[in-house]
Each structure stands twice: as C-alpha cells, then as structure tokens.
C-alpha positions in Angstrom: 37.8 -15.2 55.4 36.9 -11.9 57.1 33.8 -11.5 55.0 32.7 -15.1 56.0 33.0 -14.5 59.8 31.2 -11.1 59.2 28.3 -12.6 57.5 27.9 -15.7 59.7 28.5 -14.2 63.0 27.6 -10.8 63.6 24.6 -11.2 61.3 23.3 -14.1 63.4 23.6 -12.6 67.0 20.5 -14.5 68.2 22.1 -17.8 67.1 25.1 -17.1 69.2 23.2 -15.6 72.3 21.1 -18.8 72.4 23.9 -21.0 72.8 23.6 -23.2 75.8 26.5 -22.4 78.6 26.4 -22.2 82.2 27.4 -19.0 83.8 30.5 -19.0 86.1 29.6 -19.2 89.8 30.4 -15.9 91.5 30.8 -15.5 95.2 27.4 -13.9 96.5 29.2 -11.0 98.2 30.4 -9.9 94.8 27.2 -10.4 93.1 25.7 -6.8 93.5 22.8 -5.0 92.3 23.0 -2.0 89.9 20.7 1.0 90.4 19.1 2.7 87.6 21.1 5.8 88.2 24.5 4.3 87.7 23.3 1.8 85.1 25.2 1.6 81.6 25.1 -0.9 78.8 28.1 -2.9 79.0 30.6 -2.9 76.0 31.5 -6.2 74.3 34.9 -6.2 76.3 32.8 -5.8 79.6 31.0 -9.1 79.3 32.1 -10.1 82.8 29.8 -7.8 84.3 27.1 -9.9 83.6 28.6 -12.3 85.9 29.5 -9.9 88.6 26.3 -7.6 88.7 22.7 -8.5 89.4 20.9 -6.5 86.7 17.2 -6.0 86.7 15.3 -7.5 84.1 14.2 -4.0 82.7 18.1 -3.3 82.5 18.6 -6.7 80.7 16.1 -5.9 78.2 17.4 -2.6 77.4 20.8 -4.4 76.6 19.0 -6.6 74.4 17.2 -3.9 72.5 20.7 -2.2 72.1 22.6 -5.3 70.8 19.4 -6.2 68.5 18.8 -9.7 70.2 15.6 -11.4 71.5 14.3 -9.9 74.6 11.8 -12.5 75.7 12.3 -14.9 78.4 13.1 -15.1 82.1 15.8 -13.0 83.9 18.2 -15.8 83.8 17.7 -16.6 80.0 18.3 -12.9 79.2 21.4 -12.8 81.3 22.9 -16.0 79.7 21.8 -14.9 76.3 23.7 -11.5 76.8 26.7 -13.0 78.4 27.2 -15.4 75.2 26.7 -12.6 72.7 29.4 -10.2 74.3 31.9 -12.8 75.2 31.7 -14.6 71.9 31.5 -11.4 70.0 34.5 -9.9 71.8 36.7 -12.9 70.9 35.4 -12.9 67.3 36.5 -9.2 67.1 40.0 -9.9 68.1 40.1 -12.7 65.4 38.7 -10.3 62.7 41.1 -7.7 63.5 44.1 -10.2 63.2 42.6 -11.5 59.8 42.1 -7.8 58.7 45.8 -7.0 59.5 46.9 -10.1 57.9 45.1 -9.2 54.5 46.2 -5.6 54.5 49.9 -7.0 55.0 49.4 -9.2 52.3 47.8 -6.7 50.0 50.6 -4.1 50.6 53.4 -6.8 50.1 51.9 -7.9 46.8 52.5 -4.6 45.3 56.3 -5.2 45.1 59.5 -3.6 46.2 58.7 -0.2 44.8 55.2 0.2 46.5 56.6 3.0 48.9 59.4 4.1 46.9 58.5 4.7 43.2 62.1 6.0 42.4 63.2 2.4 42.6 61.6 1.8 39.2 63.7 2.1 36.4 60.9 3.0 34.0 59.5 6.4 34.5 56.1 5.8 32.8 53.6 3.1 32.5 54.2 1.3 29.1 50.6 1.6 28.0 48.8 4.4 29.7 52.0 6.6 29.5 51.2 7.9 33.1 54.1 8.7 35.2 54.9 5.8 37.7 55.1 8.4 40.4 51.3 9.6 39.7 49.8 6.1 39.4 47.3 5.8 42.2 48.4 3.3 45.2 45.6 1.0 44.5 46.4 0.6 41.0 50.3 0.3 41.4 52.3 -2.7 41.0 56.0 -3.4 40.8 58.4 -6.5 40.5 62.0 -7.3 40.1 62.8 -8.8 36.8 65.6 -11.4 36.1 67.8 -8.5 35.2 67.8 -7.4 38.9 65.8 -4.1 37.9 62.6 -3.1 39.3 59.9 -2.1 36.9 56.5 -0.3 38.0 53.2 -0.6 36.3 49.6 0.3 36.3 47.7 -3.1 37.1 45.3 -2.7 34.4 48.2 -2.4 31.8 49.7 -5.5 32.9 46.1 -7.2 33.1 45.6 -6.1 29.5 49.0 -7.3 28.3 48.2 -10.7 29.8 44.7 -10.9 28.6 45.4 -9.5 24.9 49.0 -10.6 24.2 50.3 -14.1 23.3 53.9 -13.3 24.2 53.9 -12.1 28.0 56.9 -10.2 27.8 58.4 -7.3 29.7 57.9 -4.3 27.3 61.1 -2.5 28.8 63.6 -5.3 28.5 61.6 -7.9 26.1 62.4 -10.6 28.8 59.4 -13.2 29.7 57.5 -11.7 32.6 57.7 -14.4 35.4 54.6 -16.4 36.1 54.3 -15.3 39.6 53.5 -11.8 38.5 50.0 -12.7 37.2 49.5 -14.8 40.3 50.0 -11.8 42.5 47.8 -9.6 40.2 45.1 -11.9 40.6 45.7 -12.2 44.4 45.5 -8.3 44.4 42.1 -8.2 42.4 40.7 -10.7 44.9 41.9 -8.9 48.2 40.7 -5.5 46.6 37.0 -6.8 47.0 37.4 -7.2 50.6 35.9 -4.2 52.5 38.4 -4.2 55.3 41.3 -3.5 53.1 39.5 -0.2 52.0 38.3 0.9 55.6 40.6 4.0 55.3 39.1 5.3 52.1 40.9 3.3 49.4 39.2 2.1 46.0 39.0 -1.3 44.4 41.4 -2.2 41.7 40.3 -0.9 38.2 41.1 -3.4 35.3 38.6 -2.0 32.7 39.6 -2.0 29.1 42.4 0.6 28.8 41.4 1.4 25.2 38.2 2.9 26.7 40.1 5.4 28.7 43.0 6.3 26.6 42.9 9.2 24.2 44.0 8.8 20.6 47.3 10.7 21.5 48.1 8.1 24.2 47.4 5.2 21.9 49.9 6.7 19.4 52.5 7.4 21.9 52.3 3.9 23.5 52.6 2.3 20.1 55.6 4.4 19.3 57.2 3.7 22.5 56.9 -0.1 21.6 58.2 0.2 18.1 61.1 2.4 19.3 62.0 -0.1 22.1 62.2 -2.8 19.4 64.4 -0.7 17.4 66.9 -0.1 20.4 67.1 -3.9 20.8 69.4 -3.7 17.5 71.9 -1.6 19.4 70.5 1.9 18.7 70.0 4.6 21.1 66.7 6.5 20.0 64.2 8.7 21.2 60.3 8.8 20.6 60.3 12.5 20.3 61.9 12.1 17.0 58.5 10.9 15.8 56.0 12.2 18.3 57.1 15.9 17.7 56.8 15.7 13.8 54.2 18.1 12.2 51.8 17.2 9.6 53.9 18.3 6.8 56.8 16.4 8.3 54.7 13.2 8.6 54.1 13.6 5.0 57.5 14.0 4.1 58.5 10.9 6.3 56.1 8.6 4.5 57.3 9.8 1.1 61.2 9.7 1.9 60.7 6.3 3.7 59.0 4.8 0.4 61.8 6.4 -1.6 64.5 4.8 0.4 62.7 1.5 0.2 62.0 1.8 -3.7 65.0 3.5 -5.0 67.9 4.9 -2.7 68.7 1.6 -0.8 68.6 -0.3 -4.1 67.0 -3.3 -2.5 66.3 -6.4 -4.7 62.8 -7.9 -4.5 64.1 -10.9 -2.5 65.5 -8.6 0.2 62.1 -6.8 0.3 60.2 -10.0 0.8 62.6 -11.0 3.5 62.1 -7.8 5.4 58.5 -7.4 4.8 57.0 -10.9 3.8 55.1 -12.1 1.8 55.0 -9.3 -0.7 57.7 -6.9 0.2 55.4 -3.9 0.4 55.1 -2.3 3.9 53.1 0.6 2.6 50.0 -1.5 1.8 47.3 0.8 0.5 48.5 4.1 1.4 47.8 6.5 -1.2 50.9 8.8 -1.7 48.9 11.2 -3.7 46.2 11.8 -0.9 48.5 12.3 2.1 47.8 16.2 2.1 44.1 15.3 2.8 44.6 13.1 5.9 44.4 14.4 9.4 47.7 14.2 11.6 46.4 11.4 13.6 45.9 9.3 10.6 49.2 10.1 9.3 50.8 9.0 12.6 48.9 5.9 12.7 49.9 5.2 8.9 53.5 5.8 9.6 53.7 3.8 12.7 52.1 0.9 10.7 54.8 1.1 8.2 57.4 1.3 10.8 56.1 -1.7 12.7 56.2 -3.7 9.6 59.7 -2.9 8.8 61.1 -3.4 12.3 59.0 -6.6 13.3 58.1 -8.7 10.0 61.7 -9.7 8.9 62.0 -13.3 8.7 65.5 -13.2 10.4 67.0 -11.0 13.1 69.3 -9.4 10.3 66.2 -8.5 8.1 64.6 -7.0 11.2 67.7 -4.9 12.0 67.9 -3.8 8.3 64.3 -2.7 8.5 65.0 -0.7 11.8 67.8 0.9 10.1 65.9 2.1 7.1 63.2 3.7 9.7 65.9 5.5 11.4 67.4 6.7 7.9 63.8 8.1 7.3 63.6 9.8 10.5 67.0 11.6 10.0 65.7 13.3 7.0 62.7 14.9 8.8 63.9 15.3 12.3 67.3 17.3 13.0 67.7 15.7 16.5 67.7 12.2 14.8 70.1 13.4 12.1 72.6 15.0 14.8 72.4 11.7 16.9 72.8 9.4 13.8 75.0 11.3 11.5 76.1 8.3 9.6 72.6 7.1 8.7 71.6 10.7 7.7 74.9 11.0 5.4 74.0 7.6 3.8 70.5 8.7 2.4 70.6 12.5 2.3 70.5 13.5 -1.5 73.5 15.9 -2.4 
C-alpha cells in the first residue's frame, strides 16, 4: 500500500499540480505581497500561504523549481499548481505515515510473544542453526506459543527450511504439529520485510537462504544429533547430546564397534526382532567397513554413527520397536562416555562385560 502511494503520487507531482481546483477567496486586506528579502519557499504544511500571500511570478517559479514541477504558465496557473501540490502532498504524507506505523506494528506483532523478551522461550538455541535464541538478529527472530502453552523461539530461515523440506511440520522441541497460522505469519513477515518503510531505521530484510549453505559441518552434525536425542527422550529418557558430541576419534570408533557388538551378540536379538527394529533387512550398519574405521576422519565417523543411531531410533515398525532401538543406542553410549554411564547405570550394567 505504502509503496503504491509513493510511486503513484510523489513520482507524479506534475499530475497532482495540474488538478483543476478553484482557490479559496481571501479578503483583499489579508492578501499581501511578499518582498524578496523575507521570501522563503513554503513547506508542504504551509500550503495556505499560497492563498494568503501575493507572490511574485519569479518567486512562484523558484517554488516550482524547488518542488520539481512545471514552471511555465501565467501567475495564477503557477499559484494553483503549487497550491494543489503542497495541499495534496501534505495530506498524502499523513496517510503514508499512518500506513507506515500500521505496517511497523504488524511487522513487530508478527514476531510473537517473545519478540522483546527472549527469556520467555523454553528453548535456548535454534533447532537448526544452533545459534543461541538471544543472539538471533531481531529481523530474523520469530516466536510462537504452542498448544502446550510454552513459547518457542526460532530463526525464520530455519522454520522456512522445515516447512519447505520436511513432510512432517512438527515442532522439533515437542513433536507437536506446528499450527498452520505460523507459516501464514512467516509469509507475511517475508512480504513486509520488502517494504522500505519497515527498515527506515537501519534494519535488514529477512534472509531465508538455504541454511545448508551457511552452516559448518560441525553445526550440521550438532543439529542432527540434537534431533536424534530429542526422539530418544520421547521414550522416557533424559539424555544429553554432549554424550555423543564430545567423543574423540578413538571413542567414536569404539562406539560404532560396541554398538555393532550389542546388535549382533550381546542383546541376543532374533532375526525377526532385528528386521522389526530396522526393516527391511535388520542391518542398521549398512556398508560401514569395521576394519577401515581407523582411516576415517572424525567428521565421517560422527556422520556414520548418527546414521546408525537414526536408523535404530526411527525405523522400527512399532513404538515398542523404536523404543528398543533407542535403548540400544544409549547402551552403546554408556560404554564410551562416563557421564552417560553415570546417568544410566542400569543400562551400563546390562551390557558391560565382566
């Protein structure tokens, strides 16, 4: 709306100035001449001076030049032209300011209940970029209150990616379906961010570029680990991503091997159970070469481990099978991380070799 007015009114001053209008009749006693010494070009809100004062034709032409309108014509034509321009422009300016303030209020309100107080968010970091919620730039921040009455904060580009790339539009922090109005608000934010008046105080348009292009490998690994551990927690466990993220190369190699050992031998699983946990073949380790792990980089080992963990936690044909797969992942972690072992001693004791 604002941009439309700006383009179609202020950029067509000559059209406005040529609108036919009869100037109000003023008492001749009040209609006074203006000397060159005291002459000043009237501002938009001073349009009434063109009625009260008897400007010289040279003075009127100076006004035309200042306001960039046609300066040809007789004195009365110039006076009408300038009168129309200043009077209408003054009113248009008021309308534009009202529209701008409306857009700014809407733009701010769309950011949700935590826009001015990030501490209201129950999550400390953005689920995908892993940036601290308090550090997300204002123009990129969005929050909403979910059906559990808790407030969650996000980077707009992360939610945009979730909607565009994921089939399930679930809140990654509670696995509830994200309300439809959330994406409607984000789309409105994207549209409003393109309006120049919103950013007249130095803001920047919202960025929704592919997050993969700006995330480091470490951030992608951390985001994937967080997603897996949140799924594990849904089965009644209390976990910590540091149990995995702090593992060194030798510990990662040991983790993959002990997890394979649990799967193949220690848990004494039947082929049917394996296929139910990890259909269709019952093999979550795929083409991982156990003999070549020492030659792999730490990033490759982390990604390979996460792939195995993800298969065990999410592939089961029933909730019970997925819960069983999550338990085996935790069992493996207790054998390579002391914090995990101390937090889950019963799982550690069930798999440790004596």
